[in-house]
ROGUDO-929946 format. One record per residue (C-alpha): x, y, z. Coordinates in Angstrom, 3 decimals. Layout:
BEGIN
(pt (X, Y, Z));
...
***
This chain:
BEGIN
(pt (-36.724, -11.931, -16.280));
(pt (-34.984, -11.755, -12.905));
(pt (-33.178, -14.994, -13.705));
(pt (-31.909, -13.638, -16.958));
(pt (-30.619, -10.587, -15.178));
(pt (-28.818, -12.758, -12.699));
(pt (-27.129, -14.729, -15.501));
(pt (-26.157, -11.452, -17.102));
(pt (-24.614, -10.113, -13.920));
(pt (-22.737, -13.319, -13.236));
(pt (-21.521, -13.497, -16.862));
(pt (-20.148, -9.981, -16.406));
(pt (-18.477, -10.775, -13.165));
(pt (-16.910, -13.927, -14.646));
(pt (-15.584, -11.913, -17.694));
(pt (-14.127, -9.407, -15.272));
(pt (-12.386, -12.062, -13.367));
(pt (-10.937, -13.644, -16.458));
(pt (-9.704, -10.143, -17.623));
(pt (-7.982, -9.446, -14.379));
(pt (-6.640, -13.047, -13.710));
(pt (-5.452, -13.882, -17.331));
(pt (-2.366, -11.534, -17.193));
(pt (-1.358, -12.972, -13.758));
(pt (-1.701, -16.430, -15.002));
(pt (0.395, -15.528, -18.143));
(pt (3.133, -14.265, -15.955));
(pt (3.000, -17.322, -13.698));
(pt (3.103, -19.607, -16.755));
(pt (5.930, -17.618, -18.328));
(pt (8.112, -17.949, -15.155));
(pt (8.296, -21.679, -15.713));
(pt (9.189, -21.553, -19.382));
(pt (12.371, -21.070, -21.411));
(pt (13.576, -17.545, -21.892));
(pt (14.174, -17.935, -25.557));
(pt (10.486, -19.169, -26.116));
(pt (9.257, -16.021, -24.268));
(pt (11.457, -13.669, -26.441));
(pt (10.155, -15.276, -29.637));
(pt (6.500, -14.834, -28.347));
(pt (5.867, -18.598, -27.970));
(pt (4.465, -18.180, -24.422));
(pt (2.202, -21.137, -23.499));
(pt (-0.773, -20.903, -21.056));
(pt (0.237, -24.225, -19.539));
(pt (2.945, -23.936, -16.885));
(pt (6.020, -26.245, -17.191));
(pt (6.242, -28.146, -13.895));
(pt (9.968, -28.548, -14.425));
(pt (10.439, -24.705, -14.330));
(pt (8.922, -24.165, -10.961));
(pt (12.222, -24.212, -9.339));
(pt (12.846, -20.611, -10.688));
(pt (10.619, -19.409, -7.764));
(pt (12.944, -20.995, -5.124));
(pt (15.994, -19.813, -7.026));
(pt (15.002, -16.058, -7.124));
(pt (13.526, -16.217, -3.619));
(pt (16.673, -17.611, -2.051));
(pt (19.528, -16.515, -4.400));
(pt (18.137, -13.714, -6.425));
(pt (19.630, -12.980, -9.819));
(pt (23.064, -11.539, -10.788));
(pt (23.392, -8.117, -9.415));
(pt (20.026, -8.315, -7.630));
(pt (19.375, -8.993, -3.886));
(pt (17.517, -12.270, -2.921));
(pt (13.866, -11.784, -3.307));
(pt (13.123, -12.543, 0.337));
(pt (15.345, -9.728, 1.415));
(pt (13.514, -7.308, -0.979));
(pt (10.206, -8.488, 0.246));
(pt (11.252, -7.870, 3.853));
(pt (12.287, -4.357, 2.936));
(pt (9.104, -3.650, 1.126));
(pt (6.961, -5.247, 3.963));
(pt (8.697, -3.127, 6.539));
(pt (8.324, 0.109, 4.425));
(pt (4.578, -0.725, 3.659));
(pt (3.793, -1.420, 7.354));
(pt (5.511, 1.684, 8.641));
(pt (3.779, 3.813, 6.068));
(pt (0.270, 2.378, 6.710));
(pt (0.635, 2.336, 10.478));
(pt (2.374, 5.890, 10.478));
(pt (-0.377, 7.481, 8.321));
(pt (-3.145, 6.016, 10.373));
(pt (-1.684, 7.107, 13.687));
(pt (-0.805, 10.680, 12.545));
(pt (-4.090, 11.123, 10.844));
(pt (-6.144, 9.952, 13.804));
(pt (-4.261, 12.264, 16.150));
(pt (-4.444, 15.293, 13.808));
(pt (-8.197, 14.765, 13.060));
(pt (-8.908, 14.276, 16.745));
(pt (-7.191, 17.493, 17.679));
(pt (-9.032, 19.472, 14.962));
(pt (-12.474, 18.215, 15.834));
(pt (-12.460, 17.910, 19.685));
(pt (-9.892, 20.697, 20.826));
(pt (-10.623, 24.349, 20.570));
(pt (-7.542, 26.353, 19.816));
(pt (-6.678, 29.460, 17.708));
(pt (-6.784, 29.003, 13.886));
(pt (-8.185, 25.451, 14.304));
(pt (-9.883, 25.637, 10.824));
(pt (-6.959, 27.229, 9.244));
(pt (-4.831, 24.314, 10.521));
(pt (-7.163, 21.804, 8.987));
(pt (-7.446, 23.506, 5.645));
(pt (-3.585, 23.962, 5.561));
(pt (-3.462, 20.161, 5.813));
(pt (-6.140, 19.690, 3.177));
(pt (-4.487, 22.060, 0.614));
(pt (-1.481, 19.709, 0.526));
(pt (-3.648, 17.319, -1.589));
(pt (-3.277, 19.845, -4.378));
(pt (0.530, 19.601, -4.427));
(pt (1.642, 16.995, -6.920));
(pt (4.385, 14.685, -5.826));
(pt (6.904, 16.219, -8.291));
(pt (6.704, 19.580, -6.448));
(pt (7.368, 18.036, -3.053));
(pt (9.996, 15.502, -3.939));
(pt (13.044, 17.706, -4.188));
(pt (12.395, 19.692, -0.937));
(pt (11.592, 16.372, 0.829));
(pt (14.850, 14.900, -0.480));
(pt (16.794, 18.044, 0.820));
(pt (15.265, 17.653, 4.303));
(pt (16.120, 13.933, 4.398));
(pt (19.715, 14.736, 3.468));
(pt (19.806, 17.425, 6.232));
(pt (18.787, 14.827, 8.895));
(pt (21.162, 12.207, 7.456));
(pt (18.500, 9.831, 6.428));
(pt (19.706, 9.204, 2.830));
(pt (20.525, 5.473, 2.444));
(pt (18.692, 4.468, 5.600));
(pt (15.546, 2.424, 6.153));
(pt (13.948, 5.358, 8.026));
(pt (14.450, 7.538, 4.920));
(pt (12.233, 5.146, 2.857));
(pt (9.117, 5.654, 4.963));
(pt (9.382, 8.784, 7.286));
(pt (8.587, 11.269, 4.625));
(pt (5.467, 9.301, 3.520));
(pt (3.696, 8.932, 6.887));
(pt (1.583, 12.004, 6.586));
(pt (-1.825, 11.908, 4.832));
(pt (-4.258, 14.643, 4.298));
(pt (-6.722, 12.303, 2.731));
(pt (-6.769, 10.018, 5.825));
(pt (-7.019, 13.018, 8.139));
(pt (-10.063, 14.196, 6.152));
(pt (-11.655, 10.646, 6.477));
(pt (-11.036, 10.428, 10.262));
(pt (-12.313, 14.098, 10.758));
(pt (-15.635, 13.019, 9.016));
(pt (-16.014, 10.079, 11.367));
(pt (-15.261, 12.122, 14.532));
(pt (-17.629, 14.963, 13.517));
(pt (-20.296, 12.353, 13.280));
(pt (-19.966, 11.494, 17.023));
(pt (-22.915, 12.887, 18.895));
(pt (-22.314, 15.787, 21.122));
(pt (-24.357, 14.039, 23.784));
(pt (-21.837, 11.145, 23.837));
(pt (-18.899, 13.618, 24.185));
(pt (-20.638, 15.374, 27.084));
(pt (-21.564, 12.136, 28.704));
(pt (-17.854, 10.960, 28.554));
(pt (-16.744, 14.285, 29.974));
(pt (-19.250, 14.013, 32.913));
(pt (-18.108, 10.436, 33.470));
(pt (-14.599, 11.831, 34.037));
(pt (-13.037, 10.617, 30.717));
(pt (-10.140, 12.695, 29.706));
(pt (-9.036, 13.289, 26.048));
(pt (-6.777, 10.129, 25.997));
(pt (-9.435, 7.850, 27.466));
(pt (-12.093, 9.396, 25.110));
(pt (-9.784, 8.765, 22.207));
(pt (-9.076, 5.088, 23.285));
(pt (-12.610, 4.028, 24.410));
(pt (-14.759, 5.791, 21.979));
(pt (-13.093, 7.707, 18.928));
(pt (-10.838, 4.752, 17.905));
(pt (-13.406, 1.958, 18.271));
(pt (-16.053, 3.879, 16.118));
(pt (-13.322, 4.309, 13.574));
(pt (-12.423, 0.610, 13.371));
(pt (-13.863, -0.098, 10.064));
(pt (-12.250, 3.035, 8.571));
(pt (-8.965, 2.063, 10.122));
(pt (-9.047, -1.376, 8.499));
(pt (-10.017, 0.022, 5.011));
(pt (-7.311, 2.742, 5.175));
(pt (-4.720, 0.062, 6.318));
(pt (-5.405, -2.028, 3.207));
(pt (-5.278, 0.941, 0.875));
(pt (-2.152, 2.455, 2.413));
(pt (-0.261, -0.848, 2.591));
(pt (-0.731, -1.411, -1.097));
(pt (0.297, 2.203, -1.625));
(pt (3.480, 1.698, 0.462));
(pt (4.087, -1.583, -1.237));
(pt (4.026, -0.121, -4.681));
(pt (6.327, 2.848, -4.058));
(pt (9.043, 3.160, -6.670));
(pt (10.081, 6.856, -7.265));
(pt (10.871, 7.778, -3.687));
(pt (12.926, 4.566, -2.808));
(pt (14.763, 4.966, -6.086));
(pt (15.945, 8.538, -5.174));
(pt (16.564, 8.146, -1.421));
(pt (18.306, 4.661, -1.345));
(pt (21.369, 3.820, -3.491));
(pt (22.378, 0.879, -1.240));
(pt (21.345, -2.465, -2.873));
(pt (20.563, -3.718, 0.600));
(pt (17.597, -1.193, 0.714));
(pt (16.114, -2.213, -2.647));
(pt (12.337, -2.748, -2.548));
(pt (10.744, -5.449, -4.540));
(pt (9.488, -2.909, -7.062));
(pt (13.026, -1.643, -7.664));
(pt (14.460, -5.161, -7.723));
(pt (11.900, -6.173, -10.516));
(pt (12.991, -3.144, -12.634));
(pt (16.669, -4.015, -12.102));
(pt (16.022, -7.579, -13.254));
(pt (14.792, -6.306, -16.647));
(pt (18.060, -5.349, -18.205));
(pt (18.435, -3.119, -21.306));
(pt (22.161, -3.842, -21.739));
(pt (22.069, -7.639, -21.866));
(pt (19.547, -10.378, -22.249));
(pt (16.830, -10.315, -19.659));
(pt (16.288, -13.381, -17.615));
(pt (12.512, -13.269, -18.270));
(pt (11.603, -16.322, -16.291));
(pt (13.166, -14.802, -13.178));
(pt (11.590, -11.393, -13.905));
(pt (8.202, -12.972, -14.148));
(pt (8.762, -15.123, -10.993));
(pt (9.759, -11.967, -9.071));
(pt (6.450, -10.252, -10.366));
(pt (4.414, -13.110, -9.083));
(pt (6.134, -13.240, -5.694));
(pt (5.772, -9.426, -5.507));
(pt (1.879, -9.878, -5.705));
(pt (1.473, -12.254, -2.941));
(pt (1.879, -10.055, 0.170));
(pt (-0.560, -7.256, -0.940));
(pt (-3.082, -9.958, -2.235));
(pt (-2.831, -11.669, 1.278));
(pt (-3.409, -8.434, 3.098));
(pt (-6.553, -7.702, 0.986));
(pt (-7.882, -11.203, 1.383));
(pt (-7.189, -11.274, 5.138));
(pt (-8.905, -7.895, 5.685));
(pt (-11.591, -7.942, 2.990));
(pt (-14.531, -7.995, 5.506));
(pt (-13.326, -4.862, 7.343));
(pt (-12.191, -3.290, 4.052));
(pt (-15.653, -3.517, 2.594));
(pt (-17.225, -2.363, 5.796));
(pt (-14.982, 0.709, 5.947));
(pt (-15.913, 1.509, 2.320));
(pt (-19.710, 1.259, 2.894));
(pt (-19.977, 2.365, 6.524));
(pt (-20.449, 5.954, 5.536));
(pt (-23.526, 5.138, 3.584));
(pt (-25.429, 3.667, 6.582));
***
């Protein structure tokens, strides 16, 4: 009976892998084929080795009116890293202040941060754009990520970690002469390591997939992210270069997949640590 359950579980997992991987494989195979065949719906599951050069073409030269993919990948990579690191740093400091410092309206400050989760993006985006315009950050790289580096969710998660630190440990560190910065560096951050890794993966993917905000704040083609470049490749006024579009889609998948694979051990640990 147990062996039958194992076979069933593995069968379901295999089916899930196929369902997730098949669309990616179709896009990869389509990138190597003729655009007319794709338009006619004659997409083959077998890649054409002769069409693999499309990846090098879009990576180095781009497509007409579109920046080279390597440049858009660098913009997206820089933006995603700044968002992930910025959110983690600000969230750690804000959660640390709320938990370990005693100041007036401490709980009100935390709940004010938490309430921002209830505000949809559409409500915040126009005031945020006005602030960026006031500071002259429109059409700048900083404008792509500065408004996105605050996270109420991450603050809440780090607060839960810090609250779980025993009072005896805090008192022992104080008696040992550890100041706030030393306690943060030697105790608070190390015990949050798994959460930091898990949040980094989630926030990196979040930053990588940003589309609406970069579309509004940056009109300079040199600041196009890979998501915007992919949309621009799919033209509504003329015939779309579908092999190039599919090649860009495949290349856009590689960095976030690499980050997830590289940090999967810490990612899983961060998601399960709270259950221990």
